[in-house]
N, C-alpha and C positions, 0 to 999 in steps of 0.2 A: 393167856398173853393175845390170842389173837383179837379178842375182846376189846384190847387197850387201842386198837389202833382202828382208824374209819376208812373203809375203804377206799380208793383214789376214785375221785368223781370222773364219770364217762364224758367224754367230748362230745360235741352234739352229732359226730357222725357215728360213734359208737353206740349212742341211745338209740338211734334209728335203726341201726344193724341188731341191736338187740333185740327191740321191740318187732323187730322182721320175725326173728326167732320164735318170741313169744307167741308172735299173732299165727304163725304156721304152725306151731305146736297147737295152739286152742283151735285153729280151723281141721286140722286133719286128723285129730284124737279124739273124736267125740265119745270115744266108750272108755276111756281112760278114768281109772278112779276119781272117783268128787274130790279128795284130799289133795292129789297131785293137780289135777287142774285150778282148784281153789289156789294153789301156791302159784301158777303160772299167771293168773289172772291179779293177784297181787304185786306181783311181780311188774306185772304189764301198767298195774295202775300206779307204782312207783315210776316207772320208766316214762309213761305218757306225762306224768305230773313234773316232771324233772324236765320233759322239753315244753311245758307251757311256761315254766320258769325262765327259759332259755328266751322265748318268742315273747312273752309279757311282761318280762323283767321280775325281779325280787323287791317288795317293799319300795324303798327309797330307790334302788337302785334301776338303772333305766338298762333296756336288753342291749346287749351287744350287736352290733349290727354284722359283723364277721361270723360270728357265731349261728346268728339266725340265716344267713346265708348257707352257711355250711349244712345248716339242719335242713333246711329247704332242700337245698341238691339232693340231698341224699336220701331224702323223702321219698321225692320221685322219682328219682334214679331207681331206687329199691321195689317200686311199686308197692310200697307200704299204705297208701293211699287206699288203694284198692282192697286191699288185706284188711285193713281196719274196717273201712264199712263193711266188706262180707261177715266181719266178726261182729259189728253191733249186738245183735240178736242174742249173743251168747255173754256178753257182757253185764254187771251191772248197771244202775241207774247214775251212780256217783262217777263210775268209771266212763260211761256215755257220755255224761255232761262235760267231764274234762276234755276226754275226746274230741265234741264238738268244739269246744273253743280253741284247741288245737288246730283242726282243720279249716277254722273260720279265718285264722289268722295266718294260715299258710296261702289261702287264696289270694293274699293282698302283698306278699313279700316278693320284692323284685330282687333281680342280680343282673346288673350291667344293663339296666334299665327293660327287662325282660320280666314278665310276670310267668314264672315258670309254672303254676298252678294249671293255667290258660293253656299253655301248649302242651301240658298233660294231657289234660282233658279233651284238647281238642283229637288226641289220637285215642283216646277211650272213654269215649262218650257213652258206650254202653253202660256204664257206671250209672249214667242216669236212669237209665231200665232196671235199675235195681233198686234206686233212691225213690223215685217217684212212685213205684208200687207198693212201697212201704206204708203208704196210708190204708192198705188194705189190711194192717195189722196194727192196733191200736196200741199194743204194747211198744212198737219201736217207730210209730206215726210220727212224733215230735220231733225224735232226734233226726230220723232221715228226712224230716221236713226241714229243720233247721240248716241240715248239711247242703240237702239240695237249694235253696236259697241262697247258701252262699256261692256256689259254683253257679247259680242263675246271672250272678254278677259279671261272668263272662260273655260277652257277645254271642260266641260260638256255642256255648252251651245253650243258651236260650233260645237261638235259632234252632237249634237240633230238637228241642223239647216240644216247640210251638211245631213243628213238621212232623212232627213224629206220632205214633197213637196215643202216646201218654197225654196229649194232649186232652183227647176225647174222654178219657178216663178222668179229666178233672171236674167233670159234671156229676159225675157219681160221689166223687172226693167231699166236693162241697156239701153237697146233703147228707153226708154221712150222720147217721142219728145218735152217735157220740159227740157231743158239743165241741170238746178240745179238738179234736180230730178235724171237724168240719171247719172250725174257727184259724187252724192251722193250714189247712188244705186251700182255704180261702186267700190266707195272708201270701200263700206260694202263688198261686192262679194270680193275684193282684201282680205281684212283680214280675212274673213273665208277661203279664199284659200292659206294663208302665214301664220297665226298667231303661229296654232299649228300643225308640221310639222309631227309628227307620226300620228296623226288623219286624217291630209290631206293624206298622203300617203296611208292612208289604204281605204279612201274613193275614191281616183283615182284609185285604184287599182280595188276595189269592182263594182266600177261604170263606168270603163273604155269604155265602147262601147259606151252608150249613149252618156255621157258627152262630150266626143270628137267629137262625130259627130255632136251633136246641137252646140259645140264651136266652129267647124270649119264653119258651114254652117250660123249660124247665127249671130257669131259675127266675124269671120276672115274674111268672104267674104261678109259683111254687106256693104251697100252703104253708110254710115253715116261716114265720117271721123272719130270722136270721139270714136264713139264705135270699129273700126275697131285698131284704136291708142292705146288704153286701153287694148284690146284684144291681140294683140302681144306683148305688151310689158310683160303684164301678163303671157303668155304663155312662152315667154324665161324664167322668173324668175323660173316660175314652172319646166321647164325642167332642167336647172342648177341648181338647188338645189339637194344637195347630196342625201337626204332623199326621191328624186323621181327617183331614177336612173334607178328602172326597169320600171318605169311608160316612162321615157325618151326614155330608148332603145326600147319598144315597140312602140310608138309614131313614132320613127326617122326610124322604119322596114317599115313603110305603105307608098307604093305610092301615093296613094290618099293625106295623110299628106305631102306631099314633093310638090304635084302638087300643093297644098294650097298655100305652101310657095313660090314656084317659081314666081306664079303670085302676091305674095303681095311684092316680091323683084321689082317689075315692078310697084309699085305703084309710083305717082309722088309727094307723101310727103318726104322727107330725111329722117324724124323721122321713119317713118312706114319702109322705106328701109333698114335702121338700124338697126331696133329692129328684123325685118324679117330676116336678113342678120345672126343675132345671135342664130335664130332657123335653118335657113337652113345649117349654119356650121354643126350643128351635124349631119345630115344625110350624106354629106360628110367624116365628121371624122369617121363615126362610121366604125369599123373595122369589123364587120360580117353584111356588107350590101346586103341584099336579091338581087339575080340576077336582079328582075326586076328593082331594082334601078340604080343599077350598067348599066344595059341596057339604062336608060333614060339619066344618065349621059353621057353616052358613044354618044349615039344618038346626044344630043345637045352639044357636047364638046366643038365645036367650038365657037356655038353663045354665050354659058355660059363664056368661056373665055374672049370672046370680051366684053359681057356684064360686068362681074365681072371688068375686066380691067378698064372699064371706069365708074363705078361706084364711086362717089366720094360724100363726104359729106360736109355741108355749112362750117363746121370747121375742123381744123387738130384732128384727133383723131389716136392717134398712135397704140393703141391697134387696133382699126378697121384696120388699113393699115397691120399691122404683121396677123392679122386672117385670112385677104383677101390674101396676098400673100401665106400664109398655104394652103388653099383652092383650091387657083390657081395650085398651085403644086399639088397636090393632084389630081386635075381633070387632069391636063396636062399628068400624068402618064398613064392614060389609054390607052390602044391600040385599034386604030379602029378595029371592027367587025360590024357583021351584026346582030342587035340587033332583029332581027325576030319579026317584028312589036311593039316591045315594045314603040316606039318614040310615043308619046303622042302630038298632037297638041296644046293642051291648056298649056302643059309644057315649050313650047318653049319660049325663051326670046325674044325680039324686036331686031329688025337688028339695 
């Protein structure tokens, strides 16, 4: 007889509390027999799926705002967010994906014009110290990376990560030999450095020396094509952003930085050449170029003009051609003079 009746559907609050019980069991009972564990994970799978339905709706039915608010409040009140993050390594791939969808949605849920996730994370920043090092485990890297990017949508979280030791670790994560891990880490690194402009500008200003030294030596001068390509593209986006104007002026006043970019111009890959040119042109266009930079441009004037004239992209790009013409014209106006040993061999373009 019992099979004839469907169990009563759990309310949003009951779903969270049940999920909390299941997660606590999974977290605290590592030695339990496999069958029991699988039963609990199966129940958790159903519960998280039901949460996703509450948050995203079902088929043509839109999600109910009150139900979403109840679920969100209970989820963060019961610390279920932390429990779910901690238990991710013990879950199967399908459940991890479903959990990621739920956590992503919860980041955006509002209650009385408050984003509860932001308030919760501000008091539990150490959760990022669990998520970011997830890149060291290829099995959970993509799941933790996706969750971390959602958390970084909140400015307080991005500021915390930027100012923590986790930021330095990204220079290793983006060079991971496993392609999908490196690509995901690069996506998170990019979001950290582009999502919240005022926070990023302050970070780059306060950490200029170590950040760009490591950025140049480990990323821009990397022998790995993907690492180098992502790095030069991101650098251009950072320097061309108006919020980073002061950082850009400082960067393009450095002879060492220009040397790095001139070498990138010679890269055999056209995409890297194009993105390197977008940064190199800032050195040339700088109205207050230091004497040593002028000296290098003059010392290599003929070779630079020949090189730039022959620099072609695989596809027609009118913006690139216009910029190139301006840079060629700027370099052409320099009068030849004795650079007094300022010519650097590594800066020379190929004949």
